[in-house]
N, C-alpha and C positions, 0 to 999 in steps of 0.2 A: 299613388298617394304622394302628396307633396312632402317636403322635408319638415315643415312645421307639424303636420299631422303625424308623421312618423315619430318625431321627437316627443310629441304630446302622448302618443300611445306608449312609448317606451317609459316615460315618466309615470304614467298611470299604472303600468305593469309593475314598476318598482315600488310604487306606493301600496299597491295591493299586497305584494310580497311582504313589505314592511309591516303592514297592518296584520297580516296573518301571523307573522312572527310575534307581534305584540299579543295577539290572542292566545297563541300557544304558550308563551312565557307566563301569562297570567293564569291560564288554566293549570299549568304545572306548579307555579310558585305562589299563586294568589296575588292579589293586587294590594300594594302598600301605598296608601296616600302620602305618607311621610316620605318614602323614597321617590314618589312621583314628583312631589313639590320640590324636594331638594335631594336629588340622587347623589349617592356617594360617587367618588371618582371611579371611573371604569364600570359603573353599574349599567345594566341593560337599558334602563330608562334614559340614562344620559346619552347613550349612542342612538337610541330610538328617536329622541327629541331632535338631536342634531341632524340625523338623516332626514327626518320628516320635514324639518325647516328648510333644508337644502332643496328637497324636491318641491315643496310648496313655493319657495322663492323662484324656482325656475318655471313652474307652471303659471304662476301669477306674480310677476315682479312687483315690488312696491311702487306705489304711485309717486311720481315726481311732480310737484306743484311748481307752477310758474308764478313769479311775482310781478 
């Protein structure tokens, strides 16, 4: 397996673990749309969104346009 595939697999595994933690949190605490949209400092959703964005940006970096 090449380094790119290995890194992609690691990121996919992290994303799955993160998604499972989201599911478990919501099953235990219920989903709050208000907290999702504007999570209080230190809230689970704040950390979840941050970690998910980091993983997503590594898996598919933003496009850079040439002018």
